[in-house]
C-alpha positions, 0 to 999 in steps of 0.5 A, a space after each residue: 500499499 502506497 500512500 502519496 501526501 502531496 503539497 503539505 506545509 510540513 514542519 518538523 524542527 528536529 529534522 529541520 523543516 519549517 513550513 517546506 511545501 512537500 511531498 511525502 511518499 508512504 510504502 507500507 508503513 514506512 516513509 520512503 521519500 520526501 520530496 519537492 514533487 513525487 511521482 503519483 505512478 503506482 501510488 494506491 491513495 493520493 491525499 490532497 494536502 494543499 493548503 494543510 499542516 503536515 506534522 509528526 504524528 502528536 503525542 498526548 501524554 496525558 489522557 485517562 482512558 477510565 480502563 479497566 473499572 469505569 468503561 461507561 465513561 470511555 474504553 481503550 478503544 473508544 478514547 483512541 478513536 476521539 484521539 484519531 479523530 483528534 489528530 493523535 497518533 500515540 497518547 498516554 494513558 494514566 494510572 488512576 483507574 478502578 482498579 489503578 494500574 499498580 502492578 505488572 498484570 494491570 499494565 499488561 492488560 493494557 497493553 494487550 487490549 491496545 494491540 487488539 483494540 486501539 487504532 492508535 499506539 496507546 502507552 500506560 503509566 503504572 502508578 508510583 504508589 499501591 493503590 494510589 494511597 501515597 504510602 508503598 512504592 510500586 515494583 516499577 521495574 516490573 511494570 517497566 518491563 510490562 510496557 509503562 512508559 513512565 509513573 504518576 499517581 495522577 488524580 492525587 498528589 504524593 503527599 509523603 515528601 519522604 515517599 516521592 523521594 524513594 520513588 525519585 531515587 529508584 527510578 533513577 536506575 530506569 532514566 524515567 519521570 514521575 508524571 506530577 499532580 501538584 496539588 496540596 490536598 489540605 489546601 484544596 480542602 473542600 475547594 471546587 474552583 478557583 479561589 477568588 472574589 468570583 468563587 466567594 460571591 458564588 458561594 463556592 469553596 476556592 482552591 488557592 494558587 498556594 495548593 499547586 505551587 508548594 508542591 512544585 516547589 517540593 518537587 523541584 527541590 527533590 529533583 535537586 537532592 535527589 537528581 532524579 526526573 519531575 514533570 509538572 502535568 496541567 501545570 495551571 499558575 504563573 507562579 508554578 511557571 516562574 518556578 518551573 523557569 527557575 528549575 530549568 535555569 539551574 539545570 535541574 531535570 524538571 520538565 513540565 505540561 499544560 492543557 488546552 483548557 487552561 491555556 483557553 479558559 478563565 475562572 470566570 467561564 465557570 459563569 452560572 455553575 457550569 459543571 462542564 468548566 470544573 477541573 483540578 487544577 481550577 481554571 485560573 485568571 487570565 494573567 496566568 494563560 498569558 504566563 502559559 502561553 509565554 512559558 510554552 514560546 520560550 520553551 519553560 513548558 515543554 509540551 501541551 497535553 490535553 488530561 482528556 478526562 471522560 464522564 458520563 452526562 448523568 455525572 457532569 449534571 451534579 450541582 457544581 460543588 459535588 460534579 466530577 472534575 474534568 472535561 474532555 480535550 483530544 478532540 479539540 486540543 488542536 483548535 485551542 492550540 492553534 488559536 492560543 499558542 500558535 495564533 494562527 501565524 505561520 511563524 508559530 506552526 513549526 512550534 507544534 511539531 515540539 510541543 505535541 510531538 518531538 518533547 512528549 516523546 523525550 520526555 517519556 523515553 518514548 519512540 517518536 517517529 519523525 518526517 524523515 526517510 525510513 522512519 515509521 509513518 506516524 503522520 498527522 494533517 491538520 486544516 488550520 482554516 476550517 471553521 465549524 461549531 463544535 456540537 455533541 454529534 460531532 463528537 467520537 468519544 464516549 463522553 460529551 462533557 466538553 465547555 467547548 460544545 456550541 462554540 466555534 472553532 477554528 482548526 481541525 485534525 483531516 488525517 491521522 496516519 498510523 503506521 502508515 495506515 490512515 486511521 482517520 477519517 474513519 473507513 
């Protein structure tokens, strides 16, 4: 099977390609040629990529698939299809399932199920502590052998500093990071949104900046103490950004990501108790969205990751303070990043190859296939100019808990190619 991508605007900073109009020939699962013009003789499928952006396959390093245990919300198959519809060729799923992914057997379940049912590459995280309870460190070596790519107790913070220290020290031998959910639960308390005058007027308990920032500071210091790798996920505050910037300036092994929704939304968007806006960490203020974007542009924040968190419509219909945290994001990541990071400017389009492809792969130590002859063809093709109103009938995920429903979006994945096979649009 030969696929020819014609006239695409190609970007892959790791291979020094910036907004170049090129053809890409895929022979079976391998990129066999990249050139200004490639003859179509013998080609089975021609993709006209005129005015479309072509990237090495996007990787989302923070996804909740709810499998095992809560497959009414999402499962490995449906989550992978949602990822494909969003332009992702690879996703990394969190360990806070029911039961959690805290043994080699649980990791093998995800790996085997993904091989059978997923349409994109699915990599699992293993839990740092047994039962996500923050007490006893898991058999991380066994989980790595079974297919885990890194470790996280996401959904919970590892409260005990000595436990976090020992886990970081243990992982040095494997050169793997801990993905940190940075929230001090004591400071979060009963909070359900960002602490501000707005939360007070709405009669809701607030979550202060410091709930995140004290853990970011602690884990940066523990990285310094141990020389271990710390990755701060879903960074939400300008204060956290400054600490991460400092850590990098000191040469510490600290990396970070932020979510599309923390780039696009602010605390007042909660409006009249809209539970689709309820997330952890909470939506912050405009100064924080600006700080996050600036941090992506200057390299302080390495990646954008969705924190795709599906819930049933029934659960999200609960009143705001008791509704579950989280929103889906795989299918809306591209338009938000194009808007809030690239701002639809040609000079910013190449950056997406870093923050949505190569940096996540480097942080996790997983194989990333670039746009280079001889590489496996994992490729994302997006239209930066397509405009549409996002509606429920467009959603591929089982869950519909998106704050962007009814909103006009600009930018969409047009083709997702995994190992040389077009997996989106769906056949």
